[in-house]
VEXKESE-526737 format. One record per atom (N, C-alpha, C): x, y, z; residue in one letter. Coordinates in steps of 0.001 Angstrom, whole numbers, padded with zeros to 6 digits, always signed. Layout:
! residues N
XYZA...
***
This chain:
! residues 302
+001516+011860-064552M+000704+013064-064047M-000610+012412-062931M-001132+011114-063186K-002087+010619-062412K-001548+010037-061001K-000130+009501-061274K+000510+009093-060022K+000946+010413-059098K+001231+011589-059708L+001349+012691-059004L+000104+013293-058228L-000990+012968-058868I-002429+013366-058304I-002689+012552-056891I-002452+011053-057490I-002873+010191-056136I-001991+010625-055158I-000514+010750-055089I+000271+011121-053809I-000114+012385-053338I-000603+013087-054122T-001094+014567-053396T-002200+014153-052614T-003294+013536-053005L-004474+013243-052453L-004286+012675-051099L-003312+011326-051244V-002807+010754-049975V-002356+011741-049085V-001303+012592-049429T-000705+013525-048478T-001842+014505-047908T-002876+014823-048514L-003964+015844-048089L-004714+014883-047234L-005055+013932-047488I-005750+013020-046305I-004936+012887-045142I-003821+012465-045287S-003100+012422-043999S-002894+013593-043074S-002804+015038-044099V-002878+016013-043180V-004268+016300-042483V-005478+016145-043342Q-006521+016204-042791Q-006989+015407-041531Q-006456+014545-041636N-006677+013329-040166N-006305+014302-039094N-004870+014848-038841Y-004632+015449-037849Y-004728+016942-037862Y-005513+017519-038989G-005410+018963-039099G-006640+019692-039023G-007807+018866-039038Q-009132+019508-038839Q-009105+020068-037601Q-009192+019503-036392S-009323+020306-035112S-008412+019942-034255S-008290+020709-033003Y-007449+020332-032185Y-008100+019562-031138Y-007402+018997-030287H-007879+017927-029384H-007013+018253-027944H-007968+018752-027035P-007450+019159-025877P-007265+017890-025039P-006549+018457-023552L-006271+017185-022754L-007907+017132-022129L-007946+015866-021380P-009234+015639-020762P-009572+016735-019965P-010902+016943-019684D-011237+018168-019111D-011575+017990-017293D-011774+016667-017267S-011447+016165-015788S-011389+014743-015555S-011246+014145-014130N-010935+012984-013748N-010145+012119-014948N-008743+012811-015081A-008197+011953-015825A-007087+011588-015105A-006288+010385-015142K-004896+009917-014432K-004207+009266-015498K-002823+009621-015501W-001814+009046-015978W-001014+008209-015312W-001192+006926-016147C+000031+006138-015087C+001270+005785-015773C+002100+005840-014806I+003531+005833-015133I+004450+004765-014694I+005404+004065-015561K+006570+003373-015015K+007657+004195-015203K+008594+004011-014187Y+009897+004486-014368Y+010895+003424-014045Y+011738+003468-014882N+013220+002444-014641N+014274+003135-014396N+014925+003142-012949N+015845+003770-012740N+017231+003550-013409N+017162+002429-013915H+018566+002008-014768H+018156+001156-016002H+019165+000930-016638V+018940+000175-017947V+019943-001203-017708V+020388-001598-016613I+021304-002720-016278I+020292-003669-015726I+019951-004833-016547P+019506-006014-016120P+020257-007024-015810P+020173-008053-014931P+018534-008507-014925P+018438-008284-013421P+017369-008491-012905P+016052-008359-013439P+015487-006742-013400P+014838-006149-014556I+014926-004693-014551I+013855-004537-013873I+012896-005155-013154W+011900-004470-012663W+012299-004407-011119W+013473-005057-010633W+013997-004527-009420W+014368-003081-009367W+014487-002396-010440Y+014536-001114-010585Y+013665-000121-010885Y+012471-000506-010639T+011313+000076-011570T+010256+000654-010327T+009866+002100-010630N+008897+002539-010017N+007473+002834-010608N+006441+002944-009885Y+005187+003229-010476Y+004577+004336-009886Y+003964+005354-010632W+003391+006371-009968W+002104+006557-010746W+001071+007340-010244E+000068+008119-011123E-000250+009534-010758E-000005+010143-011948T-000511+011662-011989T-001643+012092-012331T-002266+012821-011895Y-003862+012945-011793Y-004419+014276-011683Y-005550+014653-012147Y-006119+016036-011754Y-006789+015585-010417Y-006343+016950-009695S-007094+016862-008290S-007832+018102-008100S-008565+018782-009012G-009289+019754-008816G-008890+020791-009797G-010023+022165-009679D-009583+023332-010674D-008969+024399-009477D-008196+025142-010006T-007685+026262-009496T-007768+027510-010332T-007515+028469-009905T-007494+030169-010601T-006130+030820-010093T-005364+030820-011016I-003874+031614-010808I-003751+032878-011747I-003741+034058-011426L-003379+035178-012317L-004630+035172-013069L-005838+034942-012677N-007013+035321-013532N-007161+034180-014592N-006338+032933-014419Q-006566+031771-015590Q-006897+030687-014802Q-007640+029796-015387E-008266+028462-015030E-007235+027667-015341E-006846+026519-014151Y-005857+025587-014407Y-006380+024220-013777Y-005933+023027-014121K-006071+021982-013396K-005192+021680-012540K-005497+021068-011038K-004386+021100-010129K-003892+019621-010383K-002594+019420-010363I-001839+017870-010601I-001379+017370-009203I-001739+016140-008897E-001117+015386-007889E-000384+014342-008351E+000364+013794-007375K+001245+012389-007834K+001232+011521-006686K+001027+010421-006717T+001091+009465-005858T+001847+008279-006416T+003035+007712-005543E+003583+006530-006042E+003465+005473-005198E+003496+004477-006070Y+003009+002976-005192Y+004315+001881-005411Y+004138+001070-004297D+005039-000022-004217D+004687-001157-005342D+005875-001229-006159I+006132-001764-007621I+005531-003313-007082I+005829-003624-005702F+005684-005107-005404F+004320-005222-004570F+003677-004112-004648C+002455-004352-003851C+001771-003142-004151C+000904-002962-005047L+000392-001792-006030L-000674-001088-005051L-001047-001773-004039N-002168-001219-003205N-001576-000473-002164N-000100-000294-002209T+000464+000229-001087T+001084+001654-001634T+000830+002638-000908I+001315+004058-001267I+002572+004049-000439I+003578+004434-001110I+005082+004769-000688I+004953+006193-000576I+004725+006892-001609N+005065+008429-001564N+003606+009410-002155N+003227+010409-001266G+002277+011130-001587G+000803+010856-001139G-000334+011209-001553P-000352+012202-002698P+000039+013487-002508P+001038+014077-003480D+001650+015330-003596D+001084+016288-004506D+000821+017333-004135Y+000606+018569-005176Y+002068+018992-005842Y+002000+018862-007320I+002934+018944-007791I+002841+020354-009108I+001886+020700-009085G+001709+021912-010106G+000389+021784-010538G+000100+022842-011538A-000937+023360-012237A-000996+023344-013740A-002010+022875-014602I-001720+022724-016033I-003018+023519-016557I-002544+024124-017419R-003679+024919-018693R-003506+024290-019759R-004331+023977-020717D-004405+023517-021849D-005106+024996-022686D-004265+025562-023257D-004750+026630-024444D-005266+026307-025704D-006726+026340-025767T-007291+025360-027064T-006998+026384-028194T-007029+027660-027983N-006986+028749-028955N-005440+028663-029560N-004258+028654-028599Q-003065+028868-029133Q-002422+027378-029501Q-003416+026428-029223K-002783+024888-028943K-001736+024584-028446K-001605+025308-027208K-000586+025113-026434K-000605+024696-025222K+000218+023848-024311V-000097+023681-022799V+000921+023949-021954V+000371+024659-020906F+001199+025507-020059F+001314+024817-018644F+002261+024783-017675Y+002515+024620-016678Y+002852+025398-015448Y+002623+025282-014291I+003011+026077-013269I+003510+025076-012342I+004858+024758-012089P+005400+023827-011078P+005156+024200-009467P+004940+023301-008708K+004772+023625-007402K+005669+024932-006671K+006897+024660-007022S+007817+025374-006415S+007850+026998-007316S+006977+026895-008213G+007363+028239-009201G+006191+029269-009201G+006058+030562-009734S+005084+031361-009822S+004474+031690-011628S+005527+031266-012367E+005282+031593-013626E+005044+030326-014605E+004226+030920-015372E+003856+029905-016482E+005020+029163-017465E+004952+028198-017721K+006197+027687-018368K+005304+026698-019633K+005615+027081-020822L+005424+026001-021991L+005907+024839-021973L+004877+023640-021887I+005398+022259-022090I+005194+021588-023337I+003880+021951-024023Y+003637+021280-025334Y+003387+022439-026101Y+003540+022165-027473D+003185+023259-028647D+002782+022343-029919D+001514+022425-030068F+000706+021690-031506F+000870+022541-032612F+001768+023444-032712N+001457+024533-033863N+002786+024136-034549N+003604+023313-034056L+005154+023310-034747L+004974+022351-036011L+005860+022857-036711G+006196+022142-038301G+007370+021335-038564G+007586+020697-039270V+008797+019879-039507V+009821+020810-039573V+011184+020827-038951G+012086+021663-038867G+011744+022768-037375G+010632+022757-036977D+010774+023657-035782D+011184+023042-034592D+011528+024080-033644T+012013+023544-032400T+011164+023772-031215T+010767+022789-030394L+010135+023003-029279L+010993+023352-028032L+010850+024486-027121F+011374+024906-026203F+010351+024802-025065F+010439+023497-024449S+009789+023088-023398S+010292+022957-022084S+009480+023446-021251Y+010063+023287-019699Y+010386+021776-019029Y+009826+020673-020033L+010038+019431-019380L+011238+018741-020056L+011772+019556-021161N+013211+019306-021883N+014435+019833-021106N+015268+019039-020556F+016481+019613-019775F+017630+019322-020781F+017556+018636-021865Y+018586+018535-022671Y+018909+019201-023903Y+019456+019112-025185Q+019508+019441-026106Q+018174+020084-026756Q+018021+020943-027622P+016642+021306-028352P+015997+020402-028863P+014833+020339-028772L+014099+019227-029438L+013439+019725-030905L+013793+019136-032003I+013606+019600-033279I+012692+018419-034156I+011570+019151-034538V+010525+018203-035190V+011198+017882-036097V+010914+016227-036273D+011292+015627-037298D+010469+014955-038379D+009027+014501-037674F+008055+014139-038343F+006761+014415-037731F+005849+014514-038614I+004440+014698-038080I+003302+013397-038271I+002652+013019-037543D+001780+012368-038050D+000338+012263-037000D-000509+010934-037212S-001731+011120-036482S-001686+009470-035712S-002463+009825-034749V-002689+008407-033957V-004074+008411-033890V-004789+007410-034113L-006501+006976-033792L-006751+006856-032131L-007512+007501-031732I-007721+007477-030509I-009282+007652-030039I-010214+006526-029766S-011365+006686-029710S-011922+007232-030881S-011938+006713-032077N-012240+007207-033226N-011796+008197-033739N-010946+009058-033221E-010857+010509-033631E-009258+010532-033968E-008770+011222-034866Y-007252+011320-035081Y-006417+012375-034409Y-005593+012099-033500H-004854+013345-032760H-003548+013400-033405H-003087+014564-033637K-001680+015073-033797K-000822+014435-032976K+000109+014132-033581R+001489+013503-033031R+002838+014182-033733R+003554+014598-032959I+004639+015205-033276I+006024+014537-032812I+006758+013898-033586R+007908+013419-033337R+009270+014032-033639R+010204+014001-032643F+011354+014779-032556F+012736+014077-033322F+013712+014804-033532Q+014787+014100-033981Q+015450+013119-033150Q+016051+011880-033933Y+016553+010677-033349Y+015693+009938-032575Y+014343+010276-032586D+012947+009669-031868D+013461+009599-030560D+013802+011119-029917E+014048+011331-028704E+012983+011573-028003E+012098+011932-028408A+010547+012193-027750A+009292+012245-028579A+008152+012327-028351E+007007+012744-029035E+005820+012936-028358E+005076+013786-028708I+003859+014489-028127I+002755+014067-028960I+001651+013921-028272I+000092+013784-028852I-000874+014501-028355I-001267+015259-029295E-002809+015984-028754E-003866+015071-027744E-004173+015863-026553G-004844+015341-025927G-004370+014450-024974G-003186+013865-024910I-002566+012813-024073I-001659+013161-023371I-000545+014028-023991G+000839+014183-023361G+001835+013919-024055G+002751+013216-023444S+004110+012816-024308S+004296+011284-023999S+004866+010466-024601R+005373+009176-024487R+005833+008801-022881R+006246+009982-022406T+006701+009676-020829T+005705+010150-019843T+004831+010701-020142G+003586+011119-019156G+003074+012367-019589G+002592+013098-018532I+002058+014432-018773I+003011+015774-018313I+003444+015494-017132V+004475+016747-016967V+005955+015871-016563V+006033+014790-016778E+007127+014232-016794E+008264+014863-017813E+009920+014507-017782E+010674+014813-018553E+010391+014101-019818E+010656+014805-021149L+010372+014504-022477L+011130+013682-022909L+012173+013562-022266I+013309+012326-022659I+013903+011467-021807I+013441+010178-021991A+013633+009222-020930A+015215+008690-021283A+016120+009414-020302F+017691+009119-020477F+018200+007655-019549F+018773+007091-020136E+019062+006040-019379E+017969+005380-018510E+017031+004837-019131G+015841+004499-018176G+014630+005487-018222G+014233+006119-017385G+013184+007149-017371G+011881+006679-017282G+011031+007645-017514S+009662+006902-017373S+008934+006957-018822S+007629+006263-018621Y+007053+006027-020023Y+005605+005945-019451Y+004824+006267-020335L+002962+006298-020063L+002619+004949-020264L+002574+004224-019251C+001616+003125-019492C+000140+003025-019588C-000668+004275-019325A-001987+004452-019452A-002293+005833-019421A-003503+006145-019905L-004110+007348-019664L-005840+006790-019446L-006412+007060-018125Y-007902+007123-018239Y-008182+008305-017727Y-009606+008172-018288V-010659+009041-017720V-011794+008210-017321V-011980+008910-015792D-013011+008219-014899D-012400+006785-014867D-013140+005759-015450T-012406+004263-015605T-012366+003873-016790T-012248+004611-017904T-012106+004361-019128T-010862+004325-019838T-010250+003487-020332L-008863+003609-020928L-008913+004328-022175L-008205+005571-022344I-008053+006233-023575I-006871+005719-024609I-005714+005735-023783F-004576+005489-024277F-003673+005045-023602F-002586+003618-024006P-002905+003092-025460P-003983+002100-025361P-003980+001256-026354E-004982+000331-026755E-004970-000798-025658E-003590-000994-025219H-003092-002222-024121H-002315-001488-023003H-003007-001109-021769P-001981-000672-020951P-001129-001593-020386P+000038-001147-019656C+001133-002410-019502C+000769-002989-018229C+001235-004339-018189N+000934-005042-017164N+002166-005212-015904N+001362-005023-014942L+002145-004863-013706L+002003-006077-012695L+001211-006926-013104S+001207-008123-012354S+002424-009036-011854S+003205-009051-012913S+004577-009966-012750S+005351-009690-011576S+005264-008063-011294T+005889-007681-010098T+005118-007241-008734T+003875-007544-009218D+002799-007179-007779D+002729-008514-007090D+003582-008548-005912T+003400-010171-005140T+001975-009940-004382T+001426-008839-004128C+000169-008847-003529C-001089-009245-004713C-000724-008998-005673L-001699-009622-006660L-001603-011086-006716L-000302-011650-007182T+000152-012974-007349T+000187-013623-006605T-000152-013305-005155L-000188-014383-004007L-001768-014067-003456L-002603-013124-004430T-004036-013151-004058T-004258-012505-002621T-003192-011739-001921V-003337-011396-000727V-003275-009553-000753V-004197-009525+000171K-004290-007778+000173K-003968-007474+001664K-003023-006340+001546P-002649-006139+003126P-003850-005723+003922P-003689-005925+005144Q-005028-005499+006110Q-004413-004353+006970Q-003289-004212+006867F-002864-003039+007935F-002247-001775+007001F-002067-000830+007768K-001391+000219+006986K+000141+000188+007346K+001033+000505+006375N+002525+000113+006443N+003118+001401+007442N+002234+002242+007644S+002844+003153+008771S+003078+002469+009997S+002573+001266+010213G+002878+000688+011652G+004226-000149+011792G+004789+000066+010488I+006041-000797+010605I+007177+000333+009868I+008494+000137+010265S+009284+000970+009562S+010662+000322+009609S+011268+000459+008605I+012782+000094+008236I+013887+001175+008212I+015007+000936+008873F+015888+001949+008906F+017171+001627+009542F+018424+001806+008723P+018180+002846+007440P+018096+002196+006149P+017584+002874+005131N+017341+002285+004301N+017711+003123+002674N+018828+002941+002175P+019885+002316+001988P+020536+001688+003341P+021025+000572+003604A+021755+000265+004840A+023051-000558+004359A+023813-000807+005563K+025227-001217+005192K+025717-002467+005968K+025738-002480+007361N+025877-003202+008060N+024630-004016+009384N+023615-002802+009179Q+022630-003546+010010Q+021363-002527+009779Q+020236-003313+010198I+018985-002513+009856I+018248-002584+011175I+017043-001796+011280Q+016233-001730+012520Q+014893-001972+012218Q+014129-002505+012563I+012815-003034+012100I+012090-002444+013387I+011168-001145+013160K+010090-000974+014366K+009097-001431+013920K+008071-001738+014891I+006511-002280+014725I+005786-002056+015827I+004573-001584+015750Q+003733-001221+016492Q+003428-002303+017463Q+003188-001887+018755S+003077-003131+019803S+001644-003835+019618S+000852-003271+018908D-000528-003997+018789D-000259-005148+017692D+000443-005018+016707L+000775-005993+015535L+001349-006928+015925L+002109-006922+017595L+003047-007935+017944L+001910-009115+018322L+000686-008917+018662L-000300-009776+019023L-000225-011005+018028L-000015-010493+016668D-000341-011588+015516D+000901-012208+015501D+002043-012150+016127K+002982-012749+016075K+003798-012912+014585K+003969-011417+014268P+004649-011398+012975P+005461-011574+012511P+005824-012490+011278R+006934-013144+010875R+007654-012226+009886R+008705-012216+009829L+009848-011149+008915L+010741-011720+008023L+010325-011782+006595K+011313-012333+005734K+012019-011222+004975K+013610-011415+004652I+014200-010972+003681I+014574-011801+002508I+014165-011470+001318I+014146-011991+000228I+015056-011421-000760I+015923-012401-001369S+016786-011651-002230S+016315-011859-003857S+016959-011185-005008T+016434-011244-006204T+016181-012605-006690T+016956-013492-006028N+016813-014748-006789N+015684-015741-005970N+014889-015047-005168S+014026-015613-004520S+014454-016284-003219S+015608-016272-002752K+016148-016987-001797K+015858-016341-000417K+015071-016870+000683I+014780-016306+001786I+016098-016379+002427I+016602-014916+002888C+017889-014694+003569C+017695-014765+005072C+016690-014196+005346K+016090-014047+007078K+014576-014614+007276K+014329-015140+008147N+013066-015751+008272N+013131-015654+010156N+012293-014735+010375Q+012130-014929+012200Q+011014-014013+012464Q+010359-014640+013769I+009108-013997+014168I+009795-012661+015198I+009112-011788+014929L+009181-010180+015436L+008588-010516+017049L+009162-010220+018080T+008613-010227+019166T+008791-008914+019974T+009683-007972+019502D+010048-006811+020363D+009424-005914+019436D+009284-004486+019841E+008607-003235+018981E+009998-002812+018190E+010893-003213+018657I+012445-002822+018021I+013251-003989+017873I+013621-004313+016777T+014540-005532+016599T+015766-004990+015481T+016754-005268+015741K+018162-004883+015037K+018398-006242+014134K+018862-006265+013125F+019326-007200+012338F+020608-007028+011770F+021585-007933+011811D+023166-007863+011287D+022692-008186+009905D+023566-007310+008955I+023154-007862+007367I+024426-007500+006849I+025524-007507+007764S+026992-007151+007042S+027395-008615+006246S+026823-009794+006176N+027296-010780+005531N+026337-010771+004268N+025403-010129+003971F+024511-009987+002989F+025108-009526+001429F+025024-010032+000687T+025723-009794-000703T+025079-008142-001050T+025834-007086-001390P+025198-005685-001606P+024066-005952-002913P+022914-005228-002882G+021916-005541-003796G+020714-005029-003564G+019472-005503-004097I+018199-004898-003593I+017454-006291-003011I+016907-006125-001945Y+016085-007433-001372Y+014508-006517-001129Y+013980-007677-001135V+012399-007309-000406V+012234-007708+001125V+011589-006983+001699V+011505-007277+003174V+010007-007531+003379V+009578-008548+003800Q+007903-008957+003976Q+007850-009078+005765Q+006568-008342+005942V+006146-008998+007372V+004966-009565+007283V+004575-010671+007463I+003404-011664+007294I+002683-011957+008673I+001581-011447+008797A+000852-011980+010185A-000648-012603+009737A-000817-013375+010442E-002133-014301+010139E-002309-014678+008625E-001178-014983+008108N-001034-015321+006641N-001524-014137+005679N-001455-013002+006113K-001482-011834+005357K+000007-011145+005542K+000012-010396+004136I+001413-009475+003763I+000966-008139+004319I+001553-007786+005655I+001362-006555+005953I+002834-005216+005771I+003706-005798+005252L+004705-005082+004865L+005493-005604+003970L+005536-004761+002607N+006247-005654+001271N+006913-004631+000905N+008356-004146+001263K+009155-002948+000852K+010375-003481+000192K+010918-002648-000415K+012282-002953-000916K+013152-002362-000076K+014560-003036+000098L+015434-002664+001015L+016704-002910-000083L+017591-001660+000233I+018760-001569-000707I+020085-001681+000294I+021113-002679-000018I+022244-002989+000776I+023050-002670-000009I+024147-001824+000621I+025083-001235-000177I+026421-001566+000460I+027878-001604-000316E+028935-001823+000122E+029367-001029+001396E
***
């Protein structure tokens, strides 16, 4: 009898931890930092990795409902202070604290879509706009301690996905819930400059050559372009004429750090024969006055 009472009390305490109140998403200045692995085939995995940030970009009203606008900016994994895509508006999000549900209107749509539902119990199914595979069935519910408060966490069968009150999911905020053959995962959630979740953010310094070389680009990458990419037999490097005054040097570096091409650029347009290069992923660097002014991934195909 005593044992039964103790078990019951422990269960009640556990339920109380995440059942007392609903924790909504951050109200403003939130930024979700996300890594995406394109493949699961090493080595090395970081050659197939992307990094982006999804964040609030202001408020908006749609059909008399208040939403947070969401933007996305993708950065060069080899040089994190270099933007390669964005910022782009991708949609608007609304956290209904009364229903304990989160809704999303994608950029290309006009109808509100359910993405998170924190009313679910074990055995219930989440019909989320962010799930493109089989239905997600709740397998387990517990809580996560975040900023000294317990946030409800819902885990789904086969550990395919999980969602957390006030955070989003293990893959991000409006990213696909199931990370299939790689996929995205949430590195960190910041509000202003404060790390909210997890306790330790992912470390990108091992891939960020701009950081490891303690060098910051001094020019915008828009002054240099590589075409085509992916490439097969030949690439073309186009560079602004004013950058040629600094005698920029181009390097093409393989995954094993071998310098496959090392040449001074003297013309605005230079063509390089790459037909003898082994297909794979390379890094193209352009260096001027001991500063990296371009650090870009190049894919060579068969």
